C-alpha positions in Angstrom: -7.4 26.5 79.1 -4.3 24.4 78.5 -1.4 25.3 76.2 0.6 22.4 74.8 4.3 23.0 74.3 5.7 20.8 71.5 9.2 20.0 70.1 10.1 22.0 67.0 12.9 19.5 66.0 14.4 16.2 66.7 16.7 16.6 69.8 17.9 15.1 73.0 16.4 16.4 76.3 19.5 17.7 77.9 18.0 19.4 81.0 14.5 19.6 82.5 14.2 23.0 84.3 10.7 22.9 85.7 8.4 20.2 87.2 4.6 19.7 87.3 3.0 22.1 89.7 5.6 24.9 89.1 4.3 28.4 88.2 5.8 29.8 85.0 5.7 33.1 83.2 5.8 33.6 79.4 9.4 33.3 78.3 10.5 31.1 81.2 12.7 28.1 80.2 11.0 24.7 80.6 13.6 22.4 79.2 16.8 22.6 77.3 17.2 20.5 74.2 20.5 19.5 72.6 20.9 19.0 68.9 24.2 18.9 67.0 26.0 20.2 70.1 23.7 23.3 70.3 21.6 24.0 73.3 18.1 25.1 72.5 15.8 26.4 75.3 12.1 25.6 75.1 10.2 28.4 76.7 6.7 28.8 78.1 4.4 30.5 75.6 1.9 31.6 78.3 1.8 32.4 82.0 0.4 29.6 84.1 1.1 26.4 86.1 2.9 23.4 84.6 0.1 20.7 84.5 2.3 18.0 82.9 5.9 17.4 81.9 5.9 14.8 79.2 9.7 14.4 78.9 12.6 13.4 81.1 16.3 14.2 80.9 17.9 11.9 78.3 14.8 11.4 76.3 14.9 11.9 72.5 12.0 14.0 71.1 10.8 14.1 67.5 9.3 17.1 65.8 5.8 17.7 67.2 6.3 15.6 70.4 4.6 16.9 73.5 7.0 18.5 76.0 4.7 20.1 78.5 1.2 21.3 79.2 0.6 24.6 80.9 -2.7 25.6 82.4 -3.8 29.2 83.3 
């Protein structure tokens, strides 16, 4: 089963921490967003393997945009 990780706010993608194929555990940071000079980590909600990263550093995400897909 795949878990989609989506942006909760409009922000810039400041840093991408993981890549497709990486194993992650619940709570691991996937990307760090920047909004109004605050850094907001986006974390894995489940254990699994990153099947897809839908963002790159420097991208702007809108609320609800896909950030990553994690498969168990």
